[in-house]
N, C-alpha and C positions, 0 to 999 in steps of 0.2 A: 834060747838064743833069739827067737822071734820076739819074745817079751823085752829083751834087752834092746834090740833095734828099735822097737816101737817106742820105748822110753827115751832113747837117744833123740829120735826124730821129734818127739813131743817137746823135749827140753830145748832143742835147737829152735823150734818154732816159737817157743815162749821167749827165748832170749832175743830173737829177732824182733818180736813184737814190742818188747820192753825198750829195745834200742831205738826203734822207729818212733815210739811215743816220746822218748826222751829228746830225740833230735827235733821233733816238731815243737815240743815245749820250748826248747832253746831258741829255735827260729822265731817263734812268736814273741819271745822276750826281746830278741834283736830288733824285730820290726817295730815293736812298741817303743823301744828306745830311740830308734831312728825318727819315728813320727814325733816323739816328744822334742827331739833336737830340732827338726824342721819347724815345729810349732814355735819354739823359742826364737828361731831365726826369723820367722814370719812376722814377729812383732815389730821389727825395725823396717820402716818403709824406705825403699830406695828412691832417690830423686836424681835427675840429671842436672848438672850444674855447669856453668862456664865461668871463666875469668874475664873480667872487663879488659878490653883492648883499646889502644889508641888508634883513632881513625881521623880522617879529614872529612869535613862535611861541606857540601855546597847545597844549601837548603833551598828547595823550590816549592812553590805551592801551585797546584793546578785547580782552577776554579772555572765553573761554567758561568758564562755571562750571556747577556741578551743584547743583540743589536737593536738600537732605537734610532729614530730620526733625530737629527740635531735640533730641529724645531718642528713642531706639529700643532697646527691650529685649524679650527673650523672658522671659515670666513663668513661674517654676517654683513648685511647691508647696513649702511649708516643713514639710509633714507628709505622710506617706504615706497613701494612701487610694484608694478607687474614685470615679470621677467620677459623682456623683449627679445633678448638674444643670449645664448650661451656659447662662448667661443672655445671653451676647453672642456674635456671630458676625462674620465679616469685613465690614468696612465700617461697623460700628456705632460711633457715637460713645460715649464713656464719660467720666464725671467722676471726679476723684480720690476714692478711697475707695469707689467703687461696686463691688458684687460682680460678678465675672466668672463664677465657677463655684463650685460647692459639692461638697466631697468627703465621703465617708462612711468612717469607720474604726471598726468594731464593737469591736475590741480596745481602742482608746482610750476608748470609751464605758464598757467594763467596768472599766477601770482607774480611771476617774473615779468610778464608783459605789463601788468598794472604798475609794478614798481619802476619799470623802465620809463613809463610815461610820467609818473610823478617826479622821478629824478630829473627828467629833462625840463619839466615845468619849473621846478625849484631852482635848477641851475640857471635857467633863463632869468627868473626874478632876481636872483642874487647878483648875477653879472650886470643886469641893467641898473640896479640900485648902486652897485659899486662904481659903475661908470659915472652915474649922476653925481654921486658923492665926491668923486675925484674932481669933477668939473666945477660943481657948485656945492661945496660942503655946507653952506649956510642954509640951503633949501632942504637937504636930505638929513634928517636926524641920524646920528650915529647909532642910536638904539635900534632903529628899524633895519639898518644895514646889518647889525650884529644878529638880529633875529633871523633875517633872511639867510645869512651865512650858516647859522646853526641848523636851520631847517634843511638846507642843501646838504650839509655834511652828514646829518642824521639819515637823510634819504639815501645818500651814497653808501653809508655803512650798511643799511638794510639791503641795498642792492648787492653789496659784496657777500652778505650772508646768503642771499638767494642763489647767487652764482656758485657759492660753495656747496649748497645743498644739491644743485643740479649736477655739479661735478661728482657728487657721491653716487649718482645713478650709474656711474661706470665703476664696476667692482674690479679693483686692481690687486695684483699679487704684492704682498708686503715684503716677500723675499723670493729668491729663486728656489725652485723645487719641482715636485711632481704632484699632480692632482691624484689623490687616492680615493676620493669619494665625490660623487655628484649628488647633491641632496634635493635639487629642485628641477622642474621641467619648464619648458616654454609656457608662458602664460600664467605661471603660478604667482600668487600674491605673497610678497614677503614684507615683513614689518621691520621697522627701524630697530636695529639691534641695540641702539643707545638708550631708547626710551621704553621699549616693550619688555614685558616680563619673560615671555617664552617665544622669542623670535625664531624664525626658520633660517637655518644655515644655508649658505649657497653651495660651498664645496669644502672639502677637507684638503689642506695643503701640507705636504711634508718636505722638509729639507733633508736630503739624503747624502749630501756631500758637504762636510764630512758626516760619517756615521758615528753615532755616540754609543760606544759599547759600555753597558752598565754591568758592573761586577760586584756581587755581594761578598765583601771581605770578612772572614770570621774574626771574632773578637780577639782571639789569641795571636793573630798576625797583624793587628792594626798598627802596632808600634814599628813594624819592620818595613812598611810601605811609605814612600814619599812621592811627591810630584816629580815629574821628569824621570822617574825610574823606568828602566827598560822592561817591555812586556812583549812576549811573542804570542801571537794569536793564530789559532787554526779554526777555520769554519768547516765542520764535518761535511756540509753539503757542497763545499767548494774544495774538493780534494786536490792536494798538490800545492796549494797556495798557503804559505805561511807569511803572516803580516807582522812586521816589526814596528812597534810604536812605543809611545811613552805614556805614563800616567799623566792625564791632563788635569784632573781635579779630584779631591777627596772631600766627602761631605763634612767630616769632622765630628760626627755624632753617630751613635749606634741606634739602630732600629730596636725599640724596646721589645718587639715581638720576636724577631729572628736573631737578635744580638749580633747583627752584622752591620758593617759600615759600607756605605755606597762609594765605590771607586769608579771613575769614568775615564775612558780612553777614547780619544778622537782618532778615527781612522779615515784616511783619504779614500774616496769612493767615486772618483770622477767618471768611471765607466758604468757605475750603477750595478756592479755585480753583487754587492752585499745588499741584501734586502732587509728592511726593518722586520724584526721578529725572529730572525735567524739566531740559532744558538751558536756559541763560540767557546772554545777551550782556551783560556788565558793562562800562560805560565809566567810566573814572576819569581825571580831569584831574590830571596829575602836576606841571606847572610852566608858567610863562609867562615869556617873555623878549622884550624890545622892542629893535628895531634891532640885530640881531646879524648877523654875517657868515654867509652861508649859500650852499649850493650845491645843485643838483639831486641827488637821490639816485642818478641815473645816473652821477654823477662818481666814485662809489666803485668801487675796484678791489680785489678780494680776491687776495692773494698769500700762499701758505703759511698760509692760514686767518687772516690778519691784514688789516685794512682799510688801504688806501692810496689816494692820489690821484696822478694823473700831471699834472705841469704842464709848460708849455713856457717855457723861459727862454733867450733868445738863439737861438731856433729849435732848441733841444736839449731832449730829454725828460728830466725828473727825476722820481724816485719819492719821495714823501714819506709817512711814516706818518700816518694820519688820526686826529686827535683829534676825536671827534664828540660833540656835545651833544644838545639836543632835536631831534626830527625828526617829520615827518608823512609822509603817503604820497607827497609830491612833493619836499620839500626837507628838508635837514638843516643843523643849526647846526655851523659849523666853529670849533674852539677853537684851531687852530694859529696862533700869533702871526705867523708868517712869511707867512700867506695874507692878502692884502689885496684890495681891490676892483680893483686893477690886475693881479693875477695871472691868467695864462691857464691854465685848467684843462681838460684833455681830457675831453669827454663822449661823443664817438663816435670809434671807431678805436683804443681802448685796447688791444684784442687784436692790433692789427697792428703795434705799435711796441714797442721795448724801451728801457730806460733808457740814456741816452747817445746815442740815435739822433737824427740831424738830421731835422726834419719841416717841413712847410709848414702853419702854423696858419691855420685859416679860422674867423673869429669867427661864432658863432651868435647871431642876434637873438632874444632871448626876448620 
């Protein structure tokens, strides 16, 4: 009896062991099959796609410009002399024709006195000969009278030249503005700026009303900007003030280095709040389009420095050169005629796939 029970227990244990091993083997086979299935599915890369939609665009460009004086000159003396008086200093406003500084030239004063005496003598000789000729023309030869007149007129012309040189000793403002630099002190010797190679400037003068805002316009936007076009300008250092102006002038040529075109906007600055050198943000509206096919800007793909988009057609990736129109910070107008509202365009996963690869497109809900 005991032998029978022992055999039964042994047989039962053996059967349980065989069953357990069989189940494990079956489970291993199931897991392996599942892994093979997942591996097969993993060969198809999933990408997120969108359909192009029609939108309206009001395209604007925001460019940083720099405020510059309308005119900016260093004023030089037109006659040599010592600085006798300086009537304006940095920060002083000045009107056109107002005296900035006065020079002294003793040598020029001496020449003026000599020329005055000669002019008076020649005038006297000429007038006496003329009077005599009119009374007794037979006594006074006409040739002598003509020579006296020529000498008198020549001396008079030289006298006018000396008077002009003396007037140049007063340095006057060529236009209204503000003195931004004083370059000499009292008693300094300054040379004639017309004849000397390295003359000393007197002052720097800037015209700050109007202010000339200089804007570097990118090459891609050159054709969209015209003179008289509206511009809104904000100076970050003058919060709360938005200036509305118009494009005053366009250079008409690109800078070879920066590939930008210079655009200038004149801004009234009667109170002098805008200072030369300030930065400004200029906003210009360049165009408006209604109901045009558009895509998110994230759909653009740069390949070899050229813009492309990747589309999915029959579950296969195709690369298409992008023809882009207006754009803003979120969307861009697509000018490709083959792109319609039914096209599937990849917006996420572009870097994980290549042209001709089979993918699993997943539509993104915008």
